[in-house]
N, C-alpha and C positions, 0 to 999 in steps of 0.2 A: 684832486681829480674827482670829478663827479662820477658817482656810481650809476647814475641814470642815463639812459640813452633815449633819444627822441627819434622815432621812425621818420625817415625822410619821405616826403610825399612822392607818390609815383609820378613820374614825368612822362608824358606821352604827347603825341601830336594831336591837337584837337581836330575834330572833323571840320572840313571846309564848310564855310557858311552856305546854307541852302542845300547841302547834300545830305541825303539820308540813306542809311543802309536798307537794302531791299533783298528779300529772298526770292523775288520773282513772282510771288503770288499776288502782290498788290501793284503790279506794274500798270501804270495808267496809259491808256491808248492815246495816240496823237489826236489833236482836235479834228484833223481831216477825217480820220476813221470814225470818230464819234459823230461827225456830221453825216457821213455816209450811212450810219446806222439808222438814221431817221427814215421811216417808211415812205415819206413823200418825196425824198430826194431823187429817187430813180424816175418817178413819173414827171417830176419837174424837168429833168434833163430831156426826157422824151417829148414833153410838150414844147420845149424850146426848139428841139430838132424838127418837129412837125411844123411849127410856126414858121421857122426859117425856110423850110422846104417849100411851103406854099407861097411865101413872100417872093420866092424866086420863080416858081412854076406858074403862079397865078397873079399877075400884076394887079388886078382889081382888088385883091385882098388888102392892098396898101391904103385903100380909101376908107374914110371913117364910117360911111354907111355900110360897107361890107363887113367891117369889124363889128359893127353893132348887130348885124344879122348873125354873125358867127357867135357872138356872146349870147344872143337870144336863144339860138338853138342849143347852146351849151347849158343855159340856165334851165330850160325845160327838162333836160336830162339830169342836171346837177341837183335840182331841188329834190328829186326822188332818190338820186344816188346817195345823198347824205344819210337819210334814215336807213336805207338799205345797208350802207357801210357800218353804221352803228350796230345794226342787227347782226352783221357778219362778225364784227369784233366781239359781240356777245355769244358767238358760236352757232348762230343759226342763219338761214336765209329764206327768202320768200319768193316763190315762183309765181305767185298770184299778183304781184305788184303791178304788172302792166295792165291786165284786164281790170284790176281794182280801180284804176284811174277812170276807165270808161264806165264802170258800174256807178261810180260817184257822179259823173256827169249825167248819165242817163237818169239816175234817180232824181236829181235836182230838176232836170229839164221836164221829164214826164209828169212829175208830181205837180210842178208849177203850172204847166200848160193844161193838162187834162182836168185838173181840179180848179182851174182859173184862179189860182192863188197868187199872191205876191211872190216874186222869185226868191225872196229871202227865206220864205218857208221851205222851199225846196233845197236851198243852200244848207240850212240848219239840219234838215232831215238827212241830207246826203252826208253831212259830217257824222251824224250819229250812226248811219249805216256803215261808213268807212271804219269808224272806230270799233263798231261791233264786229266787222269782219276780222280786223286785226286782233281783237280780244279772243275771238273764236279760234283763230289760228294758234295764238299763243297758249290758250288754255288747253287745246288738244295736244300740242307738243309736250307741254309740261305734264298733263294728266296721263297720257298714254305712254310717254317715253319713246315714241316713234320718231324717226328722223324728220326734221322739218321739210326735207325734200319731198317725202311722201305726203305729208299733211297738206302742204301748200300746192303740190301738184294736183291733188284732189280738189282743192279750192279753186285753182286755176280753171280746171275743166268745168266745174259747177258754174262759176261766174261767166265763163265764155258761153255756155249754153243758155243760161238765164238771161244774159244781156241780149242775145239775139231773139230768143223765144218771146220774152216779155215785150220787147220793143215791137215785134211784129204783131203781137196780140193787142197791144194798146193803140198803136199808131197805124196798123196795117201796112207798115213800111219797115225798112231796115234802118231808118234814121228818124230822129225825133223832129218835131215841128219847130219852126223858128219862134223864138221867145223874145226877140228884140223889141217888141212893142208892148211888153208886159210891165206892170208896175214894179219898180225897184231895179229894173235891168240896168239903167244908167248908173246908179250908185254902185251896183255890184261890178259893173265893167270897169269903173274907175279904180276899184280896189284890186281886182284880179287880172285885168287885161288892158290897163291904160298905158300910155306912152308919154314921155316928156322930151323936150329938146335940149341937147347939149352941143353947143358949137355948130348949130345948124343941122345936127344929126338927130333923128328920132331914136330914142332909146326905150326899150320895153321895161316896164316896171318889174318884170320877173327877174331881171338881172340884179336889181337892188335886193329883192327878196332872197335870191340865191346867195349873195354875199353875206347878208345879215344872218341867214340860217346857218351858213358855214361858220361864222364867228361865234354864234350861240353854241353850235355843236362842239367846236373846239374848246370853248370855255367849259362846257359840261364835262368833256373827257379829261381835261387837264386840271380843273380847279374845283370839282365837286365830288362829293362822296358817291353820288350816282355814277359818275364816270369811272371811279374805282370799281364799283360793282360790275359795270359792263365788262371791263377787262378781266375781272376775277371770274365771272361766270363763263366767259369765253375761254379762259385758260384751263380751268378745272372746276366744274360746278360743284363737285362733291367737297373739294377742299374749301371752296368759297362758302358753301353751306355750313361747314364745320366751324368757320370763324365768324358766323353770324350774318353773312350776306343773304338778303332776301331773294333767293334765286327765282322763285316763282313770280314775284312781283316784277323783278328786273326783266325777265324774258317776255312776260305778257305785255309789259309797258313798251318794250322795244317793237313788238309786232304792232301794237296800237300806234306807235310813232310812224311806222310805215303806212298805216291806214290814214293817218293825218296827212302825210305827204301825198298819198294818192288822191285824197279829197282836194287838196290845194291845187295840184296840177290839173285835176278834172275840172275844177271851177274855172281855171284859166282857159282850158280848151273850150268849155261851154260858152263863156262870155267873149271869147275871141271870134268863134265861128258861128255863134248863135244856135247851132244845131250839133248833134252828135251822131256819128256813124257807129252802130252797135257792134260791128265786127272788128273795130280797131283795138289796139292795145296788145294784140298777140305778138310776142317776140320782144316787146319793150322791156320785159323783166330781165332778159339776157343783156340788154344794153345797160341797164342800171347796175346789175351785178358785175358786168365787165368793167364799168367805170370805177367801181369800188375796188375790184381786183387790181386793175391797172394802177389805182391810187395807193396800193401797198397793203390792202386788207387781205389777210389770209383766210382761205376757205375753212381752215381748221379753227379759226377764232383766236381771241386773245391778243391780237396785234393789229395795228392799223392807226389811222388818224382821220380827221375830218378834212384836213387840207388836201391830202392826196386825192380823194375823189373829186375835188374841185378841179384839179389839173387833169384828172382822167376825163371828166365831162367836157372840159375845154378841148381836149384832143379829139373827142368824138364830134363836137360841133365844128371844129376846124376842118376835119376830114370831110364831113358831110357837106359843108358849104364850099370848102376849097376845091373839091372835085367839080362843082358847078361853075365856080368862077374860072377854073382852068379850062373849061370847055370840054371836059372828058365825059365819057359815057357814064351816067350815074349808076348803071348796073354794076359797076365795079366797086360801089360803096362798101358792100358787105365784105368783099375780098380785102379791101384796104383795112377794114376794121379787124379782120382776122389776123392780118399781118401785124397790125399795130398792137393787138392784144398779145400775140406771141412775142413780139419784140419787147414790149413793156415787161412781160413776165421774165424774160431772159435778162433784161437790164436790172430788174429788181433782184433777181437771183445773184447776179454778179455783184451788185452793190452790197447785199447782205453778206456774201462770202468775203468780200474785201473788207467789210467793216469788222467782221469777227476774226479775221486772220491776225495772228500775233506777229 
């Protein structure tokens, strides 16, 4: 008889394939809730609802030419809403964005006409002026530590007064002179304000620029280090600075990006209408900010996307033109925008709460 004993191996039921023990802390949310957590989902649902509403209420919207007009109106808002949205994700916003568009157009127009230069000289100088305004806004916000609301409100008032006063001083009128017969106008118009035909429908070039800029902004936010910096400084700039994020560069560059958008839209307006009214642009900054907020960008910063403001701008263009096609009084436009803004905010709030609910 052997004096040694062998321990019997413990016999237990092996875990079922594919099943893992969980203590509840690593529970994965369903795909539907993860989808709802995306900031652009709420505005996409809102945009679909607005589109369907006007398809029923305004039959002309179903025509290709009407949709081209709607997309054109959306693009003029959306091109500016994109940099404004990036700035908001970075924790700041710019109240001077609307009048900065007119400042850019006035600069290019008056410089070219009054000095009898090629319009491209005015275009380049206007770009430098717009970038300079953005740099000044960003530098003052970073340098003083004051809220961007106060800094850009001051810039808004300054530009509004300068636009009107300088235009009257130079042209003795509230509008600039027609520059359509100047050298370089045709080339500039092809770049900033041309149209092309698709299926017998005239489509404005700004629609293409709008979508291209949206794709670039999305790539920047999701695939580049700079995109990470934007989210970081918007979430907590001190923590971002502690881990090596260049906070000053990021914030100033975002304000300059808004300046670039203002220049681009200003050039489009100039070469579309050949002249500029100096008192325009007031109130447009609220449209740009609203499109970004409707698109899921938080006023507190650190959250948002570039796709959301695209749908937000589309909703604005849809309402603006849909009211006309429906034959309603256009005076109701701002009321519709207010209802749409509140509705989108409530939808976004519901989506966020649903997405974070266990």
